N, C-alpha and C positions, 0 to 999 in steps of 0.2 A: 161331751166334747173330748176329743183326743188330740193331743199336740205332741209332736216329737221333734226335737231339735238336737241334731247329733254332731258331735265332733267339731266343736269350735276350738280353733287353735289360735292362741295369742302369742305372737313372736315377741322377743325382747323389745321393750319400748326404748330402752337406753342401752345401746351396745356397750358403752364404757363400763357399766355395772355388771354386764353379763347376766342379765335377769333370766330366771328359768323360763322355759317354754311351757305354757299352760294349755291343757286340752280339757274340754268339759262336754257333758251331754245333759240334756233335759228331756224328760218325758212326763206327760200329764194325761191321766185317764182315770175315770171312775173316782173323781174327787181325791186324787192322790198325785202329788208332785214327786217325781224321782229325779235325783241329781247325782252326777258323778264327776269328779275332777281329778286331774293328776298334773304334776309339774316335774320336769326333768331339767337337770343342770346342763351346762354347755358340753359336758362329756356324754350326755344321754342317760345319766343315772337318775333313777326315780328318787326324788327327794320329798315329794308330798303326794298323798293319795287320800281321797275322801269320797264318801257317798252318803246320801240321805234319802229317806222316804217319809214324806210329811203329808198328813191329811188336810187338804185345803180345797175350798170351793172357788175355783178360778173361772166360773161361768161368766160369759161376757155380759149377761143381763144383771140388773141390780138384784142384790140378795138382801134378805132381812137378817139383821144381826151380824155376827162375826163371820168372816170367811174361814176361820179356823174351825174345823168340824171334828166330830168324835173319831177317834182312831189312835193307833199306836204311833209314837214318834220313834224313828230309827235313824241315827246318824253316827258316823265314824270318820275320824280324821287321823292320819298317821304322818309324822314327820321323820325323816331319816337324814341327819346331817345337812339340814338346810342352812346355807350360808346367809347370814343377815346382810352381808355386804352386797349380795346379789339382788336384794329386793329394791325396787325403785321407789324408795320412800323419801321424798323431798322433805327437808326440814331446815329451818333457819336457826334452830337452837342446838341441834346435835349434828356433828360431822364425824366422818370416819367410823361409822357404825360397823362392827364386825363381831364374829363369833359363829359357832355352829349350834343349831338346836336339833333336838330329837325328842320324840314322845308320841303320845296318842291321847285322843279325847273321844268319849262315847256319850251318846244321848239316848235315853229310853224313856218310857212312861207315856204321859199324855200332855196335852196343852195345859190342863189344870194342875197336873202333878208331874212335871218333868224330873227325870233322874239323871244326874251327871256323874261322870267318873273319868279318871285319866291321870296322866302325869306328863311332865316335860322337864327337860334339862337344857342348860346353856353351858357351853364349854368354850374357853378362849375368848370370852366376850370383851369388848372394849368400845370406847367412844370418846369424843372430845366435846366438851361443853363450849360452844362457840363464844358465849358472852364473857367467860372468864379464862378460857384456855385450859381449864382443868382436864387432865387426861386420865381416863380410867382404863386399866389394863388387867388382863388375867382374870376376868370375871368368871365365876362358876356359880351356877344357881340351880336349885332343884325345887320343883313345884308339884303339888298334888291337888287334884280336884276330887273332893269326896262329898257326895250329896250336894248340899248347898254351901259348901265352904271351900275356898281356895287357900291352900296352905303354901306359904313360902317357907320351906323347911330351912333353907339357908341361902344366903347370897354372900359370897366372899370375893373381894376384888382389891386392887391396889391403885392408889393415886399418890404415888411416892410411898406413903404409909398404908397400912391395912384398912380396909372398909369392910364392915359386916352388917348384915340386916336379916331379920326374920319376922314373920307375922302371919296374919290371916286376913281374908276378906270374906265376910259373911254375906252370901247372896240370897238369903231368905226373902228379903224385900228387894227385888231386882231393880226397882225404881230408885232405891237408896242403899247401895251396898255399904256395909259397915266394916270399917277398917281397924285392925289392931296391928301396929307396926312399930318395931324398935330397930334403930340403926345407930352405929357408932363409927367414928373415924379416929385414928391415932396418927398424928403427924401427917395428916393428909394435905396434899398440895391443892388447895381450892382455887388458887389463882396462879396462872403462869403466863404472864404477858410482859411486854416491854416496859410497861409502867410499874411493874413490880411483881414480886413473888409473895404469896401468902400461904403459910402452912398452919394448920389448925388441928386441935383435938376437939371432939364434940360428941354429944349423945343426943338422940332425938327419939321421942315417943309420940306416935300419932294414934289417936283413938277417936272414932266417931264416924258419922255418915260421910261418904266420899265427898259430897258437895259441901260439907261443913266440918272438915277435920280440925281438931284442936290439938 
């Protein structure tokens, strides 16, 4: 079976947020799915590009066992100053999400032994926590993906006072990622509302599976 779906263009869903224009292509032949996508900002600049070639059996008839078949995994994604404020991400807990991201992620190997690599950075990040009015500004973060571990090398921001965090997420068991995270706040304004202001110092250490962090 050969399937080709070319050049799907998704215009901005929410004009107020100036969401990027997304174009994508899909091709399937010889039990292999090929995909490509790109996104451009309102000025026409390329802010995201990605491609993938995956071994899959997408036959219309019933198959025995998994549709993931033997073969090489190949996937690459690159970001270039993608503005978080332009993404149509509705949320009741976070408002005024902002910042620019850049980086790249690569996938190789096989379904049984995938290999990951890449890095990403956030600059000028910020957000408002709706429930408390806490405002985070000037966030800078650097991440690396090496084999089965996601490294948060550093995250620095301000909520009146400085906030810092660093840690890792072990993805060896993808069903239960294991987290090591340490964060601290100094004179951080954790509440900024009419009913009161709250500034606090604190330290937090999180360790354990993502679904049962202690």
